[in-house]
C-alpha positions as CSV (number, residue, x, y, z in Angstrom):
1,M,105.5,15.3,-18.8
2,N,103.6,13.8,-16.5
3,V,101.7,16.2,-13.5
4,M,103.9,13.7,-10.8
5,G,107.6,15.9,-12.6
6,N,109.4,14.6,-10.0
7,D,108.0,11.1,-10.2
8,R,110.2,8.9,-11.5
9,N,108.0,5.2,-11.7
10,A,105.2,7.0,-11.9
11,P,104.1,5.5,-15.6
12,A,103.7,8.4,-18.6
13,T,101.2,8.8,-21.1
14,K,100.4,9.0,-25.2
15,G,101.4,12.3,-24.4
16,D,104.8,12.2,-22.7
17,L,106.2,10.0,-25.0
18,D,105.3,12.2,-28.0
19,D,106.5,15.4,-25.9
20,L,109.5,13.2,-25.7
21,E,110.6,11.9,-29.2
22,T,109.8,15.7,-30.7
23,R,112.0,16.9,-28.1
24,L,114.7,14.6,-30.1
25,K,114.3,14.9,-33.1
26,G,114.3,18.4,-32.9
27,E,118.4,18.3,-30.8
28,I,118.8,14.6,-33.5
29,S,118.4,17.3,-36.3
30,E,120.3,20.0,-34.6
31,V,123.2,17.5,-33.9
32,E,123.1,16.6,-37.9
33,A,123.0,20.0,-38.6
34,R,126.3,20.7,-36.5
35,L,127.2,17.7,-37.5
36,T,126.9,18.2,-41.5
37,E,128.9,21.4,-40.9
38,K,131.8,20.0,-39.1
39,M,132.3,18.1,-41.9
40,R,132.1,20.6,-44.1
41,D,134.4,22.7,-43.0
42,M,137.2,19.5,-42.9
43,Q,136.7,18.4,-46.1
44,T,137.2,22.7,-46.9
45,E,140.5,21.7,-45.1
46,L,141.5,18.7,-46.6
47,L,140.9,20.4,-49.9
48,H,143.2,23.0,-49.2
49,A,145.8,20.9,-47.7
50,F,146.1,18.6,-51.4
51,Y,146.2,22.1,-52.7
52,G,148.8,23.1,-51.3
53,F,150.8,20.2,-51.7
54,T,149.6,19.5,-55.0
55,E,151.6,23.4,-55.9
56,S,155.0,22.3,-54.0
57,V,155.5,19.3,-55.7
58,Q,154.7,20.7,-59.4
59,S,156.7,23.5,-58.1
60,R,159.3,20.6,-58.0
61,F,159.0,18.8,-60.9
62,K,159.4,22.7,-63.0
63,A,163.3,23.0,-60.8
64,Q,163.6,19.7,-61.8
65,D,162.8,20.1,-66.2
66,D,164.8,22.7,-65.2
67,T,168.1,21.7,-64.2
68,E,167.3,19.2,-66.4
69,S,167.3,21.1,-69.6
70,G,169.7,23.6,-68.6
71,L,172.1,20.1,-67.9
72,K,170.6,19.3,-71.5
73,H,172.0,22.3,-73.0
74,R,175.6,22.5,-71.7
75,L,175.9,18.8,-73.2
76,T,175.1,19.7,-76.5
77,V,177.5,23.1,-76.3
78,L,180.1,20.5,-75.4
79,E,179.1,18.3,-77.8
80,T,179.0,20.5,-80.4
81,R,182.6,21.5,-79.0
82,L,183.7,17.9,-79.2
83,L,182.9,17.6,-82.9
84,E,184.2,20.2,-84.4
85,V,188.1,18.8,-82.1
86,E,187.4,16.1,-84.0
87,R,186.8,17.8,-87.7
88,R,190.6,19.4,-86.8
89,L,192.1,17.0,-86.1
90,N,190.9,14.4,-89.1
91,M,190.7,16.6,-91.6
92,P,193.6,18.9,-91.7
93,P,193.5,22.3,-93.4
94,A,194.7,22.1,-96.8
95,A,198.3,23.7,-97.8
């Protein structure tokens, strides 16, 4: 900065402004790098959360499919047994 350093009313030279610009550009670059890293971390955390949620939903769908499959099987067995009873009632045994 200028030679006086502490005199806030002293005029700034072009060199002072160039030094300030260089320092500010460096600080902005550092902040930008940290911000980019934080954004990537947030993105990773969100992806992990979404994948966990997706796995949970898939597990529920599979359980529901298994239950539905079991119910369909039981219904098929009942319909088969009912058909056998109806056949016996409608077709008496030959004498």
